[in-house]
C-alpha angles and dihedrals in degrees: 000000000000130000126237109238117191123200120189138174109214137171121235088265092052100257114152101165118123096344096207084123087076089072089076089071125069113248108244115215088223088060089052089052091051092051091046088052091055090051097041098091095030116115098176142029124227118198141169118237098259095050091044090053090050096044099044098067092035097051105026093074097043123101132200088263089058095045130353089225094060097091091052093050096042101040102037121093108260123209118195126199107212138139092198107041115084098179141008129226097203112094118263094018124151121184109218096191125229119354112283120168091210090055090052092048089051090050090052088054093048100047114083096216139011126322118228122215126185129174107345095125097180090049093046092052090050092048090052094046090052095046093246098123114101101175133011117198114188122187102201115203120208096244134101110213099182095213142032139087109319125212090229111026125192115282097032123133120276114256124185116212135184121222111241102165141016133176134162128211134209089252090065093252115137125205113213119185121197140179128191109279 
């Protein structure tokens, strides 16, 4: 049974929406190594509809020469939680249908390795609420955006987490790794 590993870029005030603001910060190779470590045992990708629709055109045309992560994104099986999509154009895509915690539990049992999640805020919040998150890796950027979709909005359920990893980079970005407490 695989674990669900979540990787998010967030601002200091928790905004995760459209993270083009991360481009203001130099990409530290150590951060790339940390992200590669999260992906290393992952054998599948789980995404919400919005993130899938953003990732598919961005990643499907990239090669390993463009980005070392391209083979992982393009060759891995991709599972999409969506009540509106009926099919996916990106290779190796399966539409799971609307969010169903039992379907995700079944997927964890079926995948021979970990399952990688990035973005997909609505999905991440549901996974946490249903106790399906195994690891949360947040890369916190030193910027306050003031508005935007937050990873954990007001009114969400309380979740207690235990810190399992931390690392800072010259850019001011901090990697914080958590597991359910």
